[in-house]
C-alpha positions, 0 to 999 in steps of 0.5 A: 500499499502506498502513502496518502498525503495531505498538508498545507503550508502558509508563506511568511505568516506567523504560526500563531496567526495560522492558528488563530486563522484555523480556529476562526475557520473552524478547522479542527482538529488539525496539527500546526508546525512551524517557527517565526524564523522559517519561511512556511508554516505547515498545517495537517487537517484531519479533512484530507479530501481534495476538494476540502483542502482547496477551500481550505487554501483559498480560505486561508490565503484570503484570511491571512493575505499570504501564499498557501500551497496545498499538496496531496499524494494518493497512493504514492502514484499521483501528486496534486498541488494547489498554489493560492496567493492573495485568495486566488488561485495562481497554479495547480498540478496533476502529475498523472491526469489519466490515472483512473482511466488507465491513460498514460497522459503527461502531467497536467498544470504546473506553470514553473514560472508561477511557482519559481516566484516562491522558490529560493534558488535562482534557476528554480524555473529550469528545475521546476520544469524538469521536475513537474514536466520531465516529458518535455526533457527526457528525449533530449536527456536520453540522446546526449547520455547515450542511453534508451529512454527507458534506461534513463527513467530506471536510473532516475528512478533509483536515484530518487529512491535513494535520496528519498529512502532516509525520510521514508524509512523514518516513518516506518516502525520496521523499515526495510534495509536500503537494498530491501527497499530498492529491490521492492521498487524494481518488483513494483515496476515490473509487476504492478498493473499499469492502470494502477501505478505510473509505469515508466515512461518520459511523462513519469520518471518518478516511482513514488509521487512523493519522490516528486513532492520531496524535490518540490518542497526542497526548491520551495524552501518547505522541510521535506519532512513535513512535506510528507507528514499528514493528519493520520501519520501524526495522530499515530505518533508518526512523523517528522521529529520535533514540536507541533501544536494540535488544535482541538475543539477544547483548546491547543495541545503542544506535542513533541515527536521523537 
C-alpha cells in the first residue's frame, strides 16, 4: 500500500496567526508546525479530500493575505498541488491526469514560472520544469547520455529512491534496508498493473509521487519531512521529529515527536 499525504503550507505568516485563522475558520482538529524564524508554517488538517483542501487553501490565503500551497499524494502514485496567493488560485498540478482511466497522459498544469516566484534558487524555473514536466526533457537527456529513455528513467527512479529513503524509512516502524527498499521498487515496476501505478515513461520518471513532492518542497524551502507528513500519520505518533501544536475543539496541545 502506498502513501496518502495531505498538507498545506503558508508562507511568511507567524504560526500564531495561522493557528488563529484556523480557529476562526473552524478547522479543527488540525496540527500546525513552524516557528517565526521559518518561511513556511505547515498545517495538517483532519479533512483530507481534494475539495476540502482546496477550499481551505483559498480561505486561509484570503484570511492571512499570504501565499498557500496545498499538497496531496494519492497511494504514492499521484501528486496534486494547488497554489493560492491573495485568496486567488495561481497554479495547480496533477502528475497523472489519466490515472483513474488507465491512460498514460503527461502531467497537467504546473507552471514553472508561476511557482518559481516562491522558490529560493536562482534557476528555479528550469529545475521546476524538469521536476514537473520531465516529458519535455527526457528525449534530449536520453540522446545526450547515450541511454534509451527506458534506461534513463530506471536510473532516475533509483537515484530518487536512494535520496528519499532516509525520510521514508524514518516513518516506518520496521523499515527495510536500502537494498530491500530498492528491490521492492523494482518488483513494483515489474509486476504492478499499469492502470494502478505510473509505469516508466517519459512523462513519469518517478516511481513514487512523494519523490517528486520531496524535490518540489526543497525548491520551495519547505522542509521535506513536513511535506511528507499528514494528519493520520501524526495522530498515530508518526512523522518528522520535533514540536507541533494540535488544535482541538477544547484548545491547543503542544506535542513532541521523537
